[in-house]
N, C-alpha and C positions, 0 to 999 in steps of 0.2 A: 447434624444429622448423622445417627449414626447406622455402622453397616444394620443392627440388628431389624433397628426401627427402617429402613430401607426395604430392607429383603420381605418385615409381613406388608409394604406397602405395596408395592411392586407385586409379589402373590393375591394381594384382596384386587389391585386392575386388572390383572391376570383372570380372578374368578369372578371378575361385573365382566370382566367382554366374555368369558364364554358361558357363562350363565345369560346373558344377553341374545349369542349364538344360538343359544339354544332354544332360549322361545319363540327367536325366530321361526327359524326354524320348525317348530312345534306347531305353528300361528300360521305358514307361511309357502308351505312346503304341501303338494297335493297327493293324496294316497290314492290311488285305486282299488277300489276292490271290486272281487269278481265272482259273483253266486250263479251256477247253475241249477235251473225248475224242472223237476222233468215230472211230468204226469201224463199218466195216457185219455188228457184231456186236455189237452192241449191238439190244435187244431193238424192235419197233417202238417197245412202249408204254412205255418210259423213255427216250426219243428228248426228250431237256431235265431230264430226271431229275438231280438235286442233292445232291450233298453235301457238305456243310460238313465238315473237318478240322482237328481240336481235338491239339497233342503238346505232353508236357513244359509241366507250369503249374509243376511244381515246389514248390505248393501258395501258390504267389503270386494271391496281391490283388491285384481292378481293381474298387477301389473299394468303395464297401459292400454285401456282400451278391451282390458279383461283376460288379454293375451295369452299368460300363461294356460286359467280357466278354461278355452277356448281349443288351446290346443291338443289338449290332453284330452276335451272331448271326442272331437275331430279327429283323431289317434286311433276309437274308438270305435269308427262308421258306425254308430249307433240306427239301429231304424225308426227307433222313435227316445223324443228325450220327455221325462217327466218332474215336474218341480212340484214339492210339495211345502208350501208355504214360508213364510218368512222372507220374501223375496230385501225386505226393506229393514230397517229397524227405527222404530217407534222415536227411541230419541235422540238418534243421531241420522235425520228421516234424510237421503243424499239418492231421489229416482234416477238421476242421471247413469248412476253406475251401474242402478241395476236394467233397466232400459238398456244399456248399452250390451250387457252380458247377455237380454233376449233377443238384441237385435241380430247378436253373431248365431248364438244358438239357432237360430229359424230355416240362418242359414243352410245349417246341416242339415237338421233334421226335424218332421213335424212337433214344438213344442207343449203340451202338455199339465194347466196350474192350476191349483188350486189355492187357498190362502190359511195363512196362520193367523196366529194372536195377534202378533205385530201389524199386520195389515187393517187391524178394527181398532189397537191403539191408536194408530196412529192418524186413524182419524182424516185419510186424507184417500179412504182406499176408493173412493168412485172416479175419482178423477186418472185415477194409476189404472183402474181398469178399462175405461175407455182405451189409453195409451198401448197397455199389451195389446186389446184389441186390433187396436192398428200396425202395429208390429208383427201381427202377423199370429200372436200368441191364443192359445187355446183356452178359453178363461172357465174351467168349470163351476158352475155353483148348483151342487144340487142335480146335477144332469149326468146323461149319459149318452157317449159316441162310444159306435164303431168304424172299427179298420179291418179291411175285408184287403182278402187276398188270396183271388181265383173266386173257387165257389167259398171259403172258409171266410170265419167271420168270429172275430173275439171282441168283446163289452167293456169299456172304462167306464167306471162313475168316478163320480168325484165329489166332493161336499165339501161345504163351507165348513169353515174354522170354528166352532163354537163360540168362540170370545166375540163374537159378531154379536152378541145378546145379552154382552156382558153381565150375565147371571151363572156365576161356575159353580154354585150349587147344585144347579140343572143340564150341567153341560150335557152328562152322558142322553139325557135326554132329548134335550136340542139335539144330537148327531145322531139319534136312533129316530126321529121326526123327519130329519135332514136324509138321515139314507132311503126312509122311507117311503118319503115324496120321490126321492133319484130313481129309485128303481120303478116304478107305476115305468119308467119308459124301455124297461129294457125289453127284447125282442126274444118273446116264447124258441125253443131250438138250438138259442145259443149258451154252449156252458163254461163256456172259459171269460170268468169275469174275474176282471183286476179294480181294486178299489185304489184312491189316491185321498187320503186323509191323513189333517198334522198331526195329530196326534195317538203314538204306540197304549198309552194307558188305556187304551178303549177297544182293545184287545181282543175282549169275553165276547164283546158285543160285537164287532167282526166277523167275527165267528160263530153267531146266531145266524148271519146271514148266508155264508156259508157262501164267502169269496174267495177263491183260488188265489191270491196275489191280494195282497197291501202294503204300497209302500207310504211310509208316514217320516217324521223328520222328529223338529222338536223340541229334544230328547240331550240334543248337542254331548251327544256319545257319554254324557256321565261330566263334561268338563273336562274333571280330573282323572284320568284310566290306573285304575291301581293294577302294574301284571298280576297277572292270575284271581284277579279280583274283579274287574269292572270298573263300574263308572260309578263318581263315587254322590252325586248329584244332580238332580232332574227336575227341570217344572211340571208339576202337579204329580210327582212321584218320590218328592223327596229325596234319602238319602240313601245311598244304594238300592241305584230303581232298577225296578226287574227285567226293565226292556230299554234299552238305553243304545246298542250297535248290533247289528248282523240280524240272522235269524231266527224269527222263530213260529213255532204248532202251534196251533191248539184247534182239536179234531181237522177240518179239511180247509183250514184256511193257513197259510203259510204268512205274517208279515215280515216285513223288513224294515229296521229303522238305520236310514239314514244319521251319520253321527254330525251332519254339518260340512258349513263353510265358513263362517265366519261369526262371530261372540256377538252378545247383547251384555247386559248384564254382570256378569263376570267376564272380566277379559281375555283373559289369560285361558289359553291350551294347554294341558300335560301329558305327554305321553297318546295325543288323543289330537293328532295331524287333518288337518282340511281332508274332507272326501268325494273322491265320486265315485258314486255305486255304476255295477254293468252286472244286469240278470239274462243272461240267453235261456230262452223256453227251446225245452226240449222233449220232442212230444217220447211217451214210452206207449210201447207195442204189449199188452197184455196179449198172453197168449192162453 
Protein backbone atom coordinates (compact mmCIF):
# COMPACT_ATOMS: atom_id res chain seq x y z
CA UNK A 1 0.00 0.00 0.00
CA UNK A 2 1.59 3.28 -1.10
CA UNK A 3 1.79 6.42 1.02
CA UNK A 4 -0.95 8.21 -0.93
CA UNK A 5 -3.53 5.50 -0.20
CA UNK A 6 -2.44 5.29 3.44
CA UNK A 7 -2.90 9.04 3.82
CA UNK A 8 -6.39 8.89 2.29
CA UNK A 9 -7.40 6.05 4.60
CA UNK A 10 -6.07 7.95 7.58
CA UNK A 11 -8.07 11.05 6.61
CA UNK A 12 -11.16 8.92 6.08
CA UNK A 13 -10.78 7.29 9.48
CA UNK A 14 -10.18 10.63 11.15
CA UNK A 15 -13.26 12.05 9.40
CA UNK A 16 -15.42 9.16 10.60
CA UNK A 17 -14.19 9.57 14.18
CA UNK A 18 -14.91 13.32 14.12
CA UNK A 19 -18.34 12.75 12.58
CA UNK A 20 -19.18 10.14 15.22
CA UNK A 21 -18.11 12.51 17.99
CA UNK A 22 -20.16 15.33 16.43
CA UNK A 23 -23.34 13.25 16.25
CA UNK A 24 -22.83 11.90 19.77
CA UNK A 25 -22.46 15.43 21.11
CA UNK A 26 -25.49 16.68 19.18
CA UNK A 27 -27.72 13.90 20.50
CA UNK A 28 -26.48 13.52 24.07
CA UNK A 29 -25.21 16.89 25.30
CA UNK A 30 -28.15 18.62 26.99
CA UNK A 31 -28.59 22.38 26.69
CA UNK A 32 -30.63 24.50 29.12
CA UNK A 33 -32.64 27.35 27.57
CA UNK A 34 -33.98 30.07 29.84
CA UNK A 35 -36.88 32.45 29.22
CA UNK A 36 -38.61 35.13 31.25
CA UNK A 37 -42.36 35.51 30.90
CA UNK A 38 -43.34 39.00 32.04
CA UNK A 39 -46.94 40.07 32.57
CA UNK A 40 -49.09 42.13 34.89
CA UNK A 41 -51.28 39.01 35.19
CA UNK A 42 -48.56 37.11 37.08
CA UNK A 43 -49.68 37.18 40.74
CA UNK A 44 -47.35 38.93 43.17
CA UNK A 45 -46.52 35.74 45.07
CA UNK A 46 -45.53 34.05 41.80
CA UNK A 47 -43.01 36.69 40.83
CA UNK A 48 -39.82 34.70 40.17
CA UNK A 49 -41.67 31.36 40.13
CA UNK A 50 -39.60 28.94 38.06
CA UNK A 51 -40.93 26.17 35.81
CA UNK A 52 -38.87 23.51 34.05
CA UNK A 53 -40.33 21.99 30.89
CA UNK A 54 -39.21 18.61 29.55
CA UNK A 55 -40.64 16.88 26.50
CA UNK A 56 -40.27 14.01 24.03
CA UNK A 57 -37.92 11.74 25.95
CA UNK A 58 -38.86 8.74 23.78
CA UNK A 59 -37.41 6.42 26.43
CA UNK A 60 -33.90 7.81 25.93
CA UNK A 61 -31.44 7.48 28.80
CA UNK A 62 -28.93 10.15 29.80
CA UNK A 63 -26.30 8.25 31.75
CA UNK A 64 -27.05 5.65 34.44
CA UNK A 65 -30.48 6.19 36.07
CA UNK A 66 -30.91 9.41 34.06
CA UNK A 67 -28.27 10.99 36.27
CA UNK A 68 -27.06 13.59 33.76
CA UNK A 69 -30.55 14.89 33.00
CA UNK A 70 -31.60 14.87 36.65
CA UNK A 71 -28.44 16.73 37.67
CA UNK A 72 -29.17 19.53 35.20
CA UNK A 73 -32.80 19.85 36.31
CA UNK A 74 -31.81 19.88 39.98
CA UNK A 75 -29.27 22.63 39.32
CA UNK A 76 -32.07 24.93 38.13
CA UNK A 77 -33.99 24.55 41.43
CA UNK A 78 -37.45 24.62 39.82
CA UNK A 79 -40.68 25.25 41.68
CA UNK A 80 -42.58 23.07 39.21
CA UNK A 81 -41.74 20.59 36.43
CA UNK A 82 -44.00 20.03 33.42
CA UNK A 83 -43.62 17.22 30.90
CA UNK A 84 -45.39 17.68 27.57
CA UNK A 85 -45.74 14.21 26.09
CA UNK A 86 -43.92 11.35 24.37
CA UNK A 87 -42.32 10.13 27.55
CA UNK A 88 -41.97 6.75 25.85
CA UNK A 89 -41.46 5.66 22.24
CA UNK A 90 -44.07 3.40 20.68
CA UNK A 91 -41.55 1.53 18.50
CA UNK A 92 -38.85 1.10 21.16
CA UNK A 93 -41.05 0.88 24.22
CA UNK A 94 -38.96 0.99 27.38
CA UNK A 95 -40.93 2.34 30.28
CA UNK A 96 -38.18 1.60 32.79
CA UNK A 97 -35.95 4.48 31.65
CA UNK A 98 -38.96 6.81 31.49
CA UNK A 99 -40.31 5.90 34.91
CA UNK A 100 -36.82 6.14 36.40
CA UNK A 101 -36.69 9.76 35.25
CA UNK A 102 -40.07 10.53 36.76
CA UNK A 103 -39.12 8.89 40.06
CA UNK A 104 -36.10 11.20 40.26
CA UNK A 105 -37.97 14.32 39.15
CA UNK A 106 -40.76 14.10 41.75
CA UNK A 107 -38.06 14.31 44.41
CA UNK A 108 -37.04 17.73 43.02
CA UNK A 109 -40.42 19.41 42.49
CA UNK A 110 -44.07 18.57 41.70
CA UNK A 111 -44.36 17.05 38.22
CA UNK A 112 -47.32 17.68 35.88
CA UNK A 113 -47.61 15.53 32.75
CA UNK A 114 -49.73 15.28 29.60
CA UNK A 115 -49.70 12.62 26.91
CA UNK A 116 -48.15 12.75 23.46
CA UNK A 117 -49.04 10.75 20.37
CA UNK A 118 -46.55 7.97 21.19
CA UNK A 119 -48.30 7.12 24.45
CA UNK A 120 -51.44 6.34 22.44
CA UNK A 121 -49.60 4.62 19.58
CA UNK A 122 -47.97 2.25 22.07
CA UNK A 123 -51.34 0.87 23.19
CA UNK A 124 -49.93 0.64 26.72
CA UNK A 125 -50.87 3.96 28.22
CA UNK A 126 -53.46 2.64 30.67
CA UNK A 127 -50.83 0.67 32.61
CA UNK A 128 -48.24 3.44 32.21
CA UNK A 129 -50.69 5.98 33.61
CA UNK A 130 -51.20 3.90 36.75
CA UNK A 131 -47.45 3.61 37.26
CA UNK A 132 -46.95 7.35 36.78
CA UNK A 133 -49.61 8.09 39.38
CA UNK A 134 -48.02 5.59 41.79
CA UNK A 135 -44.74 7.45 41.29
CA UNK A 136 -46.37 10.71 42.35
CA UNK A 137 -46.73 12.32 38.93
CA UNK A 138 -49.80 14.52 38.39
CA UNK A 139 -51.23 13.04 35.17
CA UNK A 140 -53.43 15.67 33.58
CA UNK A 141 -56.14 14.46 31.25
CA UNK A 142 -58.41 17.33 30.30
CA UNK A 143 -58.25 18.58 33.86
CA UNK A 144 -57.35 21.70 35.82
CA UNK A 145 -55.10 22.02 38.86
CA UNK A 146 -54.48 25.05 41.05
CA UNK A 147 -51.10 26.11 42.35
CA UNK A 148 -51.44 28.23 45.48
CA UNK A 149 -48.86 30.47 47.15
CA UNK A 150 -50.24 32.51 50.02
CA UNK A 151 -53.39 34.23 48.80
CA UNK A 152 -52.46 33.92 45.12
CA UNK A 153 -53.35 31.19 42.63
CA UNK A 154 -52.51 30.17 39.09
CA UNK A 155 -54.28 27.44 37.13
CA UNK A 156 -52.73 24.69 35.01
CA UNK A 157 -54.82 23.02 32.34
CA UNK A 158 -53.60 19.78 30.75
CA UNK A 159 -55.14 18.06 27.74
CA UNK A 160 -54.67 14.67 26.10
CA UNK A 161 -52.95 14.39 22.76
CA UNK A 162 -55.69 14.11 20.10
CA UNK A 163 -54.09 10.97 18.69
CA UNK A 164 -56.01 9.06 21.37
CA UNK A 165 -58.98 9.01 18.99
CA UNK A 166 -56.86 8.01 15.97
CA UNK A 167 -58.66 10.39 13.63
CA UNK A 168 -55.92 12.66 12.30
CA UNK A 169 -58.29 14.78 10.20
CA UNK A 170 -60.21 15.77 13.32
CA UNK A 171 -57.27 16.58 15.63
CA UNK A 172 -58.15 20.25 16.04
CA UNK A 173 -61.77 19.39 16.85
CA UNK A 174 -60.69 16.75 19.38
CA UNK A 175 -58.27 19.17 21.06
CA UNK A 176 -60.94 21.87 21.22
CA UNK A 177 -63.41 19.47 22.79
CA UNK A 178 -60.81 18.49 25.38
CA UNK A 179 -60.06 22.14 26.16
CA UNK A 180 -63.76 22.89 26.50
CA UNK A 181 -64.21 19.98 28.90
CA UNK A 182 -61.12 20.95 30.89
CA UNK A 183 -61.95 24.62 31.39
CA UNK A 184 -65.28 23.73 32.95
CA UNK A 185 -63.15 23.19 36.04
CA UNK A 186 -61.65 26.69 35.98
CA UNK A 187 -62.27 28.79 39.06
CA UNK A 188 -63.53 32.28 38.37
CA UNK A 189 -61.30 35.09 39.48
CA UNK A 190 -58.01 33.29 38.79
CA UNK A 191 -56.52 35.27 35.94
CA UNK A 192 -53.29 33.43 35.10
CA UNK A 193 -53.72 30.21 33.10
CA UNK A 194 -51.08 27.78 31.79
CA UNK A 195 -51.92 25.12 29.19
CA UNK A 196 -49.95 21.89 28.75
CA UNK A 197 -50.51 20.40 25.29
CA UNK A 198 -48.22 18.26 23.15
CA UNK A 199 -49.10 19.86 19.79
CA UNK A 200 -47.62 23.27 18.87
CA UNK A 201 -49.33 23.44 15.47
CA UNK A 202 -52.62 24.21 17.25
CA UNK A 203 -51.46 27.58 18.59
CA UNK A 204 -54.28 29.48 16.88
CA UNK A 205 -56.75 27.31 18.81
CA UNK A 206 -55.00 27.91 22.13
CA UNK A 207 -55.03 31.65 21.47
CA UNK A 208 -58.81 31.60 21.02
CA UNK A 209 -59.11 30.54 24.67
CA UNK A 210 -56.60 33.20 25.78
CA UNK A 211 -54.27 30.95 27.75
CA UNK A 212 -51.42 33.06 29.05
CA UNK A 213 -48.66 30.49 28.52
CA UNK A 214 -48.75 27.24 26.55
CA UNK A 215 -46.06 24.56 26.85
CA UNK A 216 -45.72 22.21 23.86
CA UNK A 217 -43.26 19.78 22.29
CA UNK A 218 -43.76 17.27 19.45
CA UNK A 219 -41.73 19.13 16.79
CA UNK A 220 -38.30 17.87 17.96
CA UNK A 221 -36.89 21.28 17.09
CA UNK A 222 -37.32 20.49 13.42
CA UNK A 223 -34.88 17.56 13.88
CA UNK A 224 -32.20 19.27 11.79
CA UNK A 225 -31.77 22.96 12.50
CA UNK A 226 -30.34 25.10 9.72
CA UNK A 227 -28.45 28.15 11.02
CA UNK A 228 -30.39 31.41 10.49
CA UNK A 229 -33.31 29.44 9.02
CA UNK A 230 -34.68 27.13 11.73
CA UNK A 231 -36.03 23.60 11.84
CA UNK A 232 -36.12 21.42 8.74
CA UNK A 233 -39.08 19.11 9.31
CA UNK A 234 -41.63 18.40 12.04
CA UNK A 235 -44.58 16.01 12.41
CA UNK A 236 -47.94 17.54 11.46
CA UNK A 237 -46.15 20.64 10.14
CA UNK A 238 -44.01 19.27 7.33
CA UNK A 239 -40.94 20.98 5.87
CA UNK A 240 -39.74 24.23 7.46
CA UNK A 241 -42.27 24.10 10.30
CA UNK A 242 -43.68 27.34 11.65
CA UNK A 243 -43.46 26.25 15.30
CA UNK A 244 -40.37 24.18 16.11
CA UNK A 245 -38.45 25.85 18.94
CA UNK A 246 -38.71 28.86 21.22
CA UNK A 247 -41.39 31.42 22.08
CA UNK A 248 -44.30 32.39 19.83
CA UNK A 249 -46.96 35.03 20.47
CA UNK A 250 -50.47 35.06 19.04
CA UNK A 251 -52.82 37.69 20.42
CA UNK A 252 -52.72 37.31 24.24
CA UNK A 253 -51.13 33.85 24.24
CA UNK A 254 -47.44 32.94 24.40
CA UNK A 255 -46.45 29.41 23.41
CA UNK A 256 -43.11 27.84 24.32
CA UNK A 257 -42.00 24.90 22.17
CA UNK A 258 -39.43 22.55 23.68
CA UNK A 259 -37.05 20.83 21.22
CA UNK A 260 -37.31 17.61 23.22
CA UNK A 261 -34.78 15.14 24.54
CA UNK A 262 -34.91 11.97 22.45
CA UNK A 263 -35.47 10.83 18.89
CA UNK A 264 -38.08 8.70 17.21
CA UNK A 265 -38.58 8.03 13.49
CA UNK A 266 -35.56 10.15 12.53
CA UNK A 267 -32.70 8.81 14.67
CA UNK A 268 -30.35 11.83 14.70
CA UNK A 269 -30.39 15.49 15.64
CA UNK A 270 -28.19 18.02 13.86
CA UNK A 271 -27.47 21.47 15.39
CA UNK A 272 -30.37 20.63 17.67
CA UNK A 273 -29.18 19.39 21.05
CA UNK A 274 -31.57 17.87 23.63
CA UNK A 275 -33.20 20.67 25.57
CA UNK A 276 -34.34 21.60 29.05
CA UNK A 277 -36.53 24.72 29.04
CA UNK A 278 -36.65 26.99 32.10
CA UNK A 279 -39.30 29.70 32.37
CA UNK A 280 -39.30 32.29 35.13
CA UNK A 281 -42.56 34.17 35.73
CA UNK A 282 -42.07 37.91 36.23
CA UNK A 283 -44.70 40.30 37.46
CA UNK A 284 -44.91 43.61 35.65
CA UNK A 285 -46.68 46.39 37.51
CA UNK A 286 -48.54 48.67 35.12
CA UNK A 287 -48.84 52.14 36.56
